[in-house]
C-alpha positions in Angstrom: 26.8 75.8 96.8 26.5 73.0 94.3 26.4 74.5 90.6 22.7 74.3 88.9 24.4 72.2 86.3 25.9 69.6 88.5 22.6 69.2 90.2 20.8 68.6 86.9 23.5 66.4 85.6 23.2 64.1 88.7 19.7 63.5 87.7 19.7 63.1 84.4 23.2 60.8 84.0 21.0 58.2 85.1 17.5 59.1 84.4 15.9 55.7 85.0 17.3 55.4 88.1 16.3 58.9 89.2 12.9 58.0 87.9 12.8 54.5 89.7 13.8 56.4 93.3 10.8 58.8 92.4 8.7 56.1 91.9 9.7 53.9 95.3 8.5 57.0 97.4 5.8 55.5 99.4 3.3 58.2 98.5 4.1 58.3 94.8 3.8 54.2 94.7 0.5 54.6 96.4 -0.9 57.0 93.9 0.4 55.3 91.1 -1.2 51.8 92.3 -4.6 53.4 93.0 -4.4 55.1 89.4 -3.6 51.6 87.8 -6.0 49.8 89.7 -9.0 52.1 89.6 -8.8 53.8 86.3 -10.2 51.1 84.4 -13.2 51.0 86.7 -14.1 54.4 85.3 -16.9 54.7 82.7 -17.9 58.1 82.2 -16.5 61.8 82.6 -18.5 62.3 85.7 -17.3 59.2 87.5 -13.4 60.4 86.6 -14.0 64.1 87.6 -15.9 62.5 91.1 -12.7 60.6 91.9 -10.5 63.1 93.1 -7.5 61.1 93.4 -7.9 59.6 89.6 -8.5 63.1 88.2 -5.7 64.9 90.0 -3.4 62.5 89.3 -3.9 62.6 85.4 -4.1 66.4 85.6 -0.8 66.7 87.4 0.8 64.1 84.9 -0.2 66.3 81.9 1.2 69.6 83.6 -2.4 70.9 84.4 -2.3 70.6 88.2 -3.0 74.1 88.9 -6.2 73.7 87.0 -7.5 70.8 88.8 -10.3 72.7 90.4 -11.8 73.8 87.1 -13.8 70.6 86.6 -16.4 72.0 84.6 -14.0 73.5 82.2 -12.0 70.0 82.1 -15.2 68.2 81.7 -15.8 70.0 78.2 -12.2 69.4 77.3 -12.8 65.7 77.8 -15.9 65.5 76.3 -14.6 67.1 73.1 -14.6 65.2 69.7 -10.8 65.4 68.7 -11.7 64.1 65.0 -13.8 67.3 64.7 -11.4 70.5 64.0 -13.5 73.0 65.8 -14.5 70.9 68.8 -13.7 72.7 72.2 -10.3 70.9 72.9 -9.1 71.3 69.5 -10.0 75.2 69.6 -7.6 75.9 72.5 -4.3 77.2 72.0 -2.7 75.3 74.9 -2.1 71.7 73.5 -1.7 70.2 76.8 -5.8 70.3 77.1 -5.7 68.6 73.8 -3.1 65.9 74.9 -5.0 65.2 78.0 -7.9 64.8 76.0 -6.4 62.3 73.8 -5.2 60.2 76.8 -9.0 59.1 77.3 -11.8 57.6 75.4 -15.0 58.6 77.1 -17.1 57.7 73.8 -17.6 54.0 73.4 -15.8 52.5 70.5 -18.6 51.5 68.0 -19.5 48.4 67.8 -19.4 46.5 64.1 -19.9 42.9 63.3 -17.5 43.3 60.6 -14.8 46.1 60.7 -13.8 47.4 57.1 -10.4 45.7 57.5 -12.4 42.2 58.2 -14.6 42.7 55.1 -11.8 43.2 52.9 -10.2 40.2 54.2 -13.1 38.2 53.4 -13.3 39.8 49.8 -9.7 38.6 49.5 -10.3 35.3 50.3 -13.5 35.0 48.2 -11.3 36.0 45.0 -8.9 33.4 46.2 -11.2 30.8 46.2 -12.4 31.7 42.9 -8.5 31.3 41.8 -8.5 27.8 43.6 -11.4 26.9 42.1 -9.9 27.2 38.6 -6.6 25.3 39.7 -8.6 22.3 40.9 -10.7 22.6 37.5 -7.4 22.5 35.6 -5.8 19.9 37.8 -9.2 17.7 37.3 -9.1 18.0 33.5 -5.6 17.4 33.2 -6.1 14.0 35.0 -9.0 13.2 32.9 -7.1 14.2 29.8 -4.0 12.0 30.9 -6.3 8.8 31.6 -9.3 8.6 29.5 -7.3 7.4 26.2 -6.2 4.3 28.4 -9.7 3.0 29.2 -10.3 0.0 27.1 -13.9 -1.0 28.2 -17.2 0.7 29.9 -16.6 -1.6 32.9 -13.0 -0.3 33.2 -14.7 3.3 33.1 -16.9 2.9 35.8 -14.4 1.1 37.8 -11.5 4.2 37.7 -13.3 6.0 40.5 -11.7 9.3 39.9 -12.1 9.3 36.4 -15.7 8.5 36.3 -16.1 10.9 39.1 -14.9 13.6 36.7 -17.4 12.5 34.2 -20.6 12.1 36.2 -19.7 15.7 37.7 -19.6 17.0 34.2 -23.0 15.6 33.6 -24.7 16.4 36.6 -25.4 12.8 38.3 -24.8 11.8 41.8 -23.1 8.2 41.9 -24.8 7.6 45.3 -28.2 6.9 43.9 -27.2 4.5 41.3 -25.5 1.1 41.0 -22.4 0.1 38.6 -24.6 -2.0 36.5 -26.7 1.0 36.0 -24.1 3.1 34.6 -22.7 0.4 32.2 -26.3 -0.4 30.8 -26.4 3.4 30.1 -22.5 3.7 28.3 -23.7 0.3 26.5 -26.9 1.3 25.1 -27.2 1.6 21.3 -28.7 5.2 20.8 -30.2 4.1 17.5 -32.2 1.4 19.1 -35.6 2.9 20.6 -35.7 -0.1 23.1 -32.2 0.5 24.5 -31.8 0.9 28.1 -31.1 4.7 28.2 -33.8 5.3 25.4 -36.2 3.4 27.7 -35.1 5.7 30.5 -36.0 8.5 28.4 -39.2 7.0 27.4 -40.2 6.4 31.0 -39.3 10.0 32.2 -41.4 11.7 29.3 -44.3 9.5 30.4 -44.0 10.4 34.0 -44.8 13.5 36.2 -41.2 12.7 37.9 -37.8 13.7 36.8 -35.6 10.5 36.6 -32.7 12.6 35.2 -32.8 11.0 32.0 -31.5 13.6 29.6 -28.3 13.4 31.8 -27.9 9.7 31.1 -28.7 10.1 27.5 -25.8 12.9 27.5 -23.7 10.4 29.3 -24.4 7.6 26.7 -23.5 10.0 23.9 -20.3 11.2 25.3 -19.1 7.6 24.7 -18.3 5.1 21.9 -18.9 1.7 23.5 -20.3 -1.6 21.7 -23.2 -3.1 23.4 -20.9 -5.5 25.0 -18.9 -2.9 26.6 -15.8 -3.2 24.2 -14.6 0.1 22.4 -16.3 0.6 19.0 -13.5 2.6 18.2 -9.5 3.1 18.9 -10.7 5.3 22.1 -13.5 5.3 24.6 -14.0 8.8 23.5 -13.8 10.9 20.0 -11.9 14.2 20.4 -15.3 16.0 20.1 -16.7 13.8 22.7 -13.7 14.6 25.3 -14.1 18.1 24.3 -17.8 18.1 25.0 -17.2 16.3 28.4 -14.4 18.9 29.4 -16.7 21.8 28.3 -19.5 20.6 30.4 -17.1 19.7 33.6 -15.9 23.3 33.2 -19.6 24.9 33.1 -20.7 22.5 35.9 -17.8 23.6 38.4 -17.0 27.2 37.5 -18.7 30.1 39.5 -17.2 32.6 37.2 -15.4 33.2 33.9 -11.6 32.6 34.5 -8.6 33.0 32.4 -8.9 29.3 31.8 -12.2 29.6 30.3 -10.7 32.4 28.3 -8.0 30.4 27.0 -10.4 27.0 26.2 -12.9 29.4 24.3 -10.4 31.1 22.4 -8.9 28.2 21.2 -12.4 26.6 20.1 -13.3 29.6 18.4 -10.3 29.5 16.6 -10.3 25.7 15.8 -14.2 26.0 14.6 -14.3 29.4 12.7 -11.9 28.1 10.1 -14.3 25.4 9.5 -17.6 27.7 9.2 -19.2 28.2 6.0 -22.5 29.4 6.9 -24.3 31.6 9.4 -26.1 28.8 10.8 -23.4 26.9 11.9 -22.5 29.5 14.2 -25.8 29.8 15.6 -26.3 26.3 16.1 -23.1 25.6 17.9 -24.1 27.2 21.5 -20.4 27.8 22.2 -19.7 30.0 19.0 -22.8 31.9 19.2 -22.1 32.6 22.8 -18.5 33.4 22.0 -19.5 36.2 19.3 -22.4 37.8 21.5 -19.6 38.2 24.5 -16.9 39.7 21.9 -19.1 42.3 20.4 -21.4 42.7 23.7 -24.7 41.6 21.8 -27.5 41.2 24.0 -27.5 37.7 25.6 -31.0 37.3 24.5 -30.2 38.2 20.8 -31.9 35.6 18.1 -30.6 33.5 15.9 -32.6 35.2 13.1 -31.3 38.4 14.4 -27.6 37.7 14.2 -28.1 36.3 10.7 -29.5 39.6 9.3 -26.8 41.5 11.0 -23.8 39.4 9.4 -25.5 39.1 6.1 -26.0 42.9 5.6 -24.8 44.4 2.4 -22.6 47.1 4.1 -22.1 48.9 0.7 -25.7 49.5 1.0 -26.6 52.3 3.6 -29.9 50.9 4.4 -28.7 47.7 5.3 -30.1 45.8 8.2 -27.6 46.4 10.6 -27.3 50.2 9.9 -30.8 50.7 10.3 -31.4 48.7 13.2 -28.4 48.8 15.1 -26.1 51.8 13.8 -22.2 51.5 13.9 -22.4 48.9 16.6 -24.3 46.4 14.4 -22.3 47.4 11.3 -19.1 46.7 13.0 -20.3 43.4 13.9 -21.0 42.6 10.3 -17.8 43.8 8.9 -16.2 40.9 11.3 -17.6 38.1 9.3 -17.6 37.4 5.4 -21.1 36.1 4.8 -23.0 36.9 1.6 -26.8 37.9 1.7 -27.4 34.3 1.1 -25.8 33.3 4.5 -22.9 31.3 3.0 -19.3 32.6 3.1 -18.5 34.4 0.2 -16.3 33.0 -2.7 -12.9 32.8 -2.3 -13.1 33.7 1.4 -13.4 32.4 4.7 -15.8 33.2 7.3 -13.1 35.2 9.0 -9.9 36.8 7.8 -6.6 36.8 9.8 -7.0 40.3 11.0 -10.8 39.7 11.8 -10.1 36.7 14.0 -7.6 38.6 15.9 -10.2 41.8 16.5 -12.5 39.3 17.7 -10.1 37.3 20.0 -9.1 40.8 21.4 -12.7 41.8 21.7 -13.6 38.8 23.5 -10.6 38.8 26.0 -11.9 42.3 27.0 -15.3 41.1 27.6 -15.5 37.6 28.4 -16.0 38.0 31.9 -18.4 41.4 31.9 -21.1 39.6 33.2 -19.8 37.5 35.7 -17.5 40.8 37.1 -20.8 42.9 37.2 -22.9 39.8 39.0 -19.9 39.6 41.4 -19.7 43.4 42.1 -23.4 43.5 42.7 -22.8 40.4 45.0 -19.8 42.2 47.1 -22.2 45.6 47.0 -24.9 43.6 48.6 -22.8 41.8 51.0 -21.4 45.2 52.3 -24.8 46.8 52.4 -26.2 43.9 54.4 -23.3 43.6 56.7 -24.1 47.2 57.6 -27.6 46.3 59.1 -26.1 42.9 60.9 -26.1 43.1 64.6 -26.0 39.5 65.8 -25.0 36.1 64.9 -28.6 35.0 64.1 -29.0 38.1 61.7 -25.8 36.9 59.9 -26.8 33.2 59.5 -30.4 34.1 58.3 -28.9 35.8 55.2 -28.5 33.0 52.7 -26.6 35.3 50.2 -24.1 36.5 53.1 -24.0 32.7 53.7 -22.9 31.9 50.3 -20.2 34.6 50.1 -18.8 33.2 53.5 -19.0 29.5 52.7 -17.1 29.8 49.4 -14.7 32.4 51.3 -13.8 29.8 53.9 -14.1 26.7 52.1 -17.3 25.5 54.1 -20.1 23.3 52.4 -23.7 24.3 52.9 -24.7 21.5 55.5 -21.3 20.6 56.4 -22.0 22.2 60.0 -25.1 23.0 61.7 -26.1 26.6 62.4 -25.4 25.7 66.2 -22.2 24.7 65.5 -21.3 27.8 63.4 -22.9 30.0 66.0 -20.7 28.5 68.7 -17.7 29.0 66.3 -18.6 32.9 65.6 -19.2 33.4 69.3 -15.8 31.9 70.3 -12.9 34.2 71.9 -10.0 33.2 70.0 -7.7 34.4 72.7 -8.9 31.4 74.8 -7.5 28.2 73.6 -10.4 26.2 75.1 -13.2 27.9 72.9 -15.2 26.0 70.3 -13.6 27.4 67.4 -10.1 26.5 68.7 -11.1 23.4 69.9 -12.1 22.2 66.5 -8.6 22.7 65.2 -10.4 23.3 62.1 -9.0 26.3 60.5 -11.7 27.2 58.5 -13.9 27.8 61.8 -11.1 29.7 63.2 -10.6 31.9 60.2 -14.2 32.6 59.9 -14.6 33.4 63.6 -11.9 35.9 63.2 -13.7 37.6 60.7 -16.3 38.9 63.0 -16.7 40.8 66.1 -19.4 38.9 68.3 -19.6 38.2 72.1 -20.2 35.4 73.8 -24.1 36.2 73.5 -23.8 36.4 69.8 -24.1 40.3 69.8 -21.8 42.4 67.6 -19.1 44.3 69.6 -16.2 46.8 69.0 -13.5 45.0 66.7 -10.6 44.0 68.7 -7.5 46.1 66.7 -4.0 45.9 67.2 -4.5 49.7 68.5 -7.6 51.8 69.3 -8.9 54.0 67.0 -7.5 57.2 68.9 -4.0 55.6 69.0 -4.0 55.1 65.5 -4.8 58.5 64.7 -2.7 60.0 67.2 0.1 58.0 66.0 -0.3 59.2 62.2 -0.6 62.7 63.2 2.6 62.5 65.3 4.3 60.8 62.5 3.6 63.8 60.1 4.4 66.3 62.5 7.9 64.4 63.2 8.6 64.2 59.4 7.7 67.8 58.3 9.3 69.6 61.7 11.3 72.6 60.9 10.9 72.4 57.1 10.0 75.2 54.8 8.8 76.1 51.3 9.0 73.2 48.6 10.9 70.9 50.9 7.9 71.0 53.5 5.4 70.6 50.6 7.2 67.3 49.5 7.6 65.8 52.8 4.0 66.6 53.9 2.7 64.8 51.0 4.9 61.6 51.5 4.4 61.8 55.3 0.6 62.0 54.6 0.7 59.0 52.3 2.9 56.8 54.9 0.2 57.8 57.7 -2.9 57.0 55.5 -0.9 53.7 54.8 -0.7 53.0 58.5 -4.0 53.8 59.3 -5.5 51.4 56.7 -2.8 48.4 57.2 -2.6 48.5 60.9 -6.5 47.8 61.1 -5.8 44.1 59.8 -2.7 43.6 61.9 -3.5 40.4 64.3 0.1 39.9 65.7 3.4 41.3 66.5 4.8 39.3 64.0 2.6 40.5 61.5 3.6 44.1 62.4 7.4 43.4 62.6 7.2 42.0 59.1 6.0 45.2 57.7 9.1 47.6 58.0 6.7 50.5 56.6 4.2 50.3 59.5 7.1 49.9 62.1 9.2 53.1 60.6 5.6 55.0 61.0 5.6 53.9 64.7 9.1 54.6 65.6 9.0 58.0 64.0 6.0 58.9 65.9 7.6 58.1 69.2 10.6 60.1 68.2 12.9 57.0 67.3 15.3 57.1 64.5 14.3 54.0 62.2 17.8 53.8 60.7 19.4 53.1 64.7 16.5 50.4 65.5 17.3 46.9 64.2 14.7 44.0 63.7 16.3 42.0 66.3 15.9 44.7 68.7 12.4 45.3 67.9 11.8 41.6 68.2 13.0 41.8 71.9 10.8 44.8 72.6 7.3 43.0 71.4 8.5 39.8 73.2 8.8 41.6 76.5 6.6 41.3 79.4 5.4 44.7 80.3 4.6 43.3 83.9 7.9 42.2 84.4 10.3 44.6 85.5 13.1 42.8 84.5 12.2 42.1 80.9 14.0 43.6 78.2 11.6 46.4 77.1 11.4 47.6 80.8 15.3 47.6 81.0 15.6 50.3 78.5 16.7 53.8 79.6 14.2 55.4 77.3 10.5 54.4 78.9 8.9 55.6 75.4 10.0 51.8 74.3 7.3 50.5 77.2 5.1 53.2 75.9 5.5 52.0 72.3 4.4 48.1 73.2 1.9 49.2 75.6 0.1 50.9 72.7 -0.5 47.9 71.2 -3.3 45.2 72.2 -0.9 42.2 72.3 0.0 39.4 74.6 2.8 37.9 75.9 2.8 35.9 72.9 2.4 38.6 70.4 -1.3 37.8 69.7 -4.3 40.1 70.2 -5.8 39.9 73.3 -9.0 42.0 74.6 -7.2 42.0 78.3 -4.9 44.8 76.8 -7.9 47.0 75.9 -8.9 49.6 78.7 -12.3 51.3 79.2 -11.9 55.1 79.1 -8.2 54.8 79.0 -6.2 52.2 77.1 -3.2 50.3 78.4 -0.6 52.3 76.8 -2.2 55.7 77.9 -2.4 54.6 81.1 1.4 54.0 81.3 2.3 57.1 79.5 0.3 58.9 82.3 2.1 57.5 85.0 5.5 57.9 83.4 4.6 61.9 82.8 3.1 61.8 86.5 6.7 60.4 87.6 8.6 63.0 85.7 6.0 65.9 87.0 7.5 64.6 90.4 11.0 64.6 90.0 10.8 67.7 88.2 8.9 69.4 91.1 11.2 67.7 93.9 14.3 68.8 92.0 12.8 72.5 91.8 12.2 72.4 95.9 15.8 72.7 95.7 16.9 74.4 92.7 14.1 76.0 90.3 16.8 76.2 87.6 17.2 72.3 87.8 13.7 71.8 87.2 13.5 74.3 84.5 16.4 72.3 82.8 14.5 68.9 83.2 11.4 70.3 82.1 13.2 71.7 78.8 15.0 68.7 78.1 11.7 66.8 78.3 9.8 69.2 76.0 11.9 71.0 73.8 12.0 68.2 71.2 8.4 68.5 70.8 8.4 72.1 69.6 7.5 73.0 66.1 8.2 76.6 65.8 9.2 79.7 68.0 5.7 80.3 69.2 5.4 77.1 70.4 8.4 78.1 73.0 6.9 81.4 73.5 3.5 79.9 74.4 5.2 78.1 77.3 6.4 80.2 80.1 8.8 77.5 81.6 10.6 77.3 78.4 10.6 81.0 77.6 12.0 81.6 80.9 14.9 79.0 80.2 15.6 80.6 76.8 15.6 84.1 78.3 17.7 83.1 80.8 20.4 81.2 78.4 20.7 84.1 76.1 21.1 86.8 78.7 17.5 88.8 78.3 15.9 90.8 80.7 12.5 90.1 82.4 11.2 92.8 79.9 11.8 90.1 77.4 7.9 88.9 77.3 6.7 92.7 77.0 8.1 93.0 73.3 6.0 92.4 70.3 5.4 88.7 69.8 6.8 88.4 66.3 9.9 90.2 67.6 10.4 88.0 70.2 9.8 84.8 67.6 12.5 86.8 65.3 14.7 86.6 68.2 14.2 82.9 69.3 15.0 81.8 65.8 18.4 83.9 65.7 19.7 82.7 68.7 18.2 79.1 69.3 17.9 76.4 66.2 15.0 74.3 67.2 16.1 71.6 65.0 19.3 71.0 67.2 16.7 70.2 70.1 16.3 66.9 68.4 19.8 65.9 69.2 20.3 65.2 73.0 24.1 66.2 72.6 23.0 69.6 71.5 20.6 70.0 74.1 23.0 69.2 76.6 25.2 71.7 75.5 22.4 74.2 75.4 21.4 73.4 79.0 25.2 73.8 80.1 24.7 77.3 79.0 21.3 77.8 80.7 22.8 76.5 84.1 25.7 78.6 84.0 23.6 81.8 83.1 21.0 80.7 85.7 23.4 80.5 88.4 24.7 84.1 87.4 21.5 85.5 87.4 19.8 84.1 90.5 21.8 84.5 93.5 19.2 82.6 95.6 16.6 79.9 94.2 13.4 82.1 95.5 13.3 83.7 92.0 10.6 84.2 89.6 11.4 80.7 88.0 9.9 79.0 90.8 6.6 80.8 90.7 6.5 80.3 86.8 6.7 76.4 87.1 4.5 76.1 90.2 1.6 78.5 89.0 -0.2 80.9 91.0 -1.5 79.9 94.6 -4.3 82.4 94.9 -7.8 81.3 94.8 -10.5 81.9 92.4 -10.3 81.5 88.5 -6.7 81.3 87.7 -5.0 83.1 85.0 -4.4 80.1 83.1 -7.9 79.6 83.1 -8.5 82.8 81.9 -6.3 83.0 79.3 -7.3 79.4 78.0 -10.8 80.7 77.4 -9.8 83.8 76.1 -7.5 82.3 73.3 -10.3 80.0 72.3 -9.7 79.9 68.3 -12.5 81.6 66.4 
């Protein structure tokens, strides 16, 4: 007679070959093919339960074959919301039911025109566009400053296109509508002569109901120092003050928010000017200075010049001074920042601000210079988020001007650059199709815009295409936490639990934004969560190995992933919605069961059939195979005691009688913990050693193989309500 261990070892020494032989059985192959071909056609729980071949196949895979008849009970399990702690499946003490429910998704994924991750990506692009805006302004200004002093005539200025374009942009003039001759006449006008060209433009404008933009031309003329013949009236085309005014106008015209560049310029301007100030009026008459102090001291933007005058000329030694009475400490602190007498002049022997006062003012401005823009931006983004919640179609999106403004800036698109019809074609493009409209444009802006939304070919919102579906993400995160805290106690458990939850949260948030296998593999934190969740040691898995896994073709039996001894690698790969090129694809997304769950179900089915076949010859082999497969998932002794097959394996291995199960449950748990270190079950070598002991004891205890072990594994053959069903119902958690 062949020993139980030898029979077991013949199976496990090349488990892949053993499973392949099982899979090649004609009946097994037919059932696997039927399941794979038809599970994707199922759209409801009732359809699933009504197809006995599909339903029974899945039930057997998850070790629930003896409960196949209980369709009403299983319907409740499958309809459970696993995100709700007290849902039906979650209240059952037997984890097999929850695992079974997890393998299916009978609730349709929520349609969402833009996911939270996509919205965050848009906001990030918007912020980046703001930074690029500042960089562009600085670059353009650097060019302007480097060239303007080399200009020797009005004609040369107008003819230097890039330079003159900067100037026209500063003063809000569109060159398209005017000739070079016109600009030269403006620049060479004598501003003191009421009959000069530019002054006549102003007069004509004032006498007309039309707007001829004469104010902009007057500002342009005032910004330069040319003689009427176009030559320089001084050493350069502009004085320092004129250059500063032009730069200031350009920055204001091209900035949509206050940047650090703005901060640096305004602080430098204030510092240079405040030293020359002798009266309050000199501050209020200079718009930049007045705006500066209002921003620094958080004064109302509509504060009157006269009111500011009264504040800073208050006599702080008089407790009834204007600032104290009308604005309290907020206004008296402003008054203390200046050295003005009650007559509005700087006090004798002093400057408008001393060194400490200036430093305080500069610091205050730095803290508050962008308050208004920050508030406006937050209001805009809050509006965007709220409005997006109601967007259900491309038409809704394009009809909202505020959302369009955010999107166009984020993606670098000019209003009017594309028609709404073109934008709609881009937004409804299937980016996985190289021939889709967006891809054929080869315009990264349109491609990125399309990737930021979830619209079908009809322009209606659909569920986001994620690297993993929501159930898989949640399941992966939970498995990671369990595997990280397994067998730990007390302080070690508390610390590990907190760390694991933080990493799981990072995974759940970050995976939503992953769009390719390369992005996933570039983030080792994400990868490690996946590896640990699937029972692998990250330290033993190289980046090169992972790259080969994710480059594998799941449909090719000879691909790298399918050649691995452990089928968990294929299950890991198939849990992601990547195509052969590592890009997101809807082809990998199933209906009620995702690609990864289908593969896992098929693998579990093969294991069940293999174990069942071995059990027909030797029930001890079946017990050993089952123990080897399930033991690494145990978290405590009670998990073992709750599984009849595992309990039988333990009992036999350590020589306990069949009355062991009649003992107090806590006493049973104590004996399990005393004899078996469950942490050792994570080590394949220690599992093998334990099973050597079990098989030896099994052969000693069982002279024939018709023992109770076989009935434990196969379940009751009687009709009616099984004991397992009654137990499951009775043990619903309260």
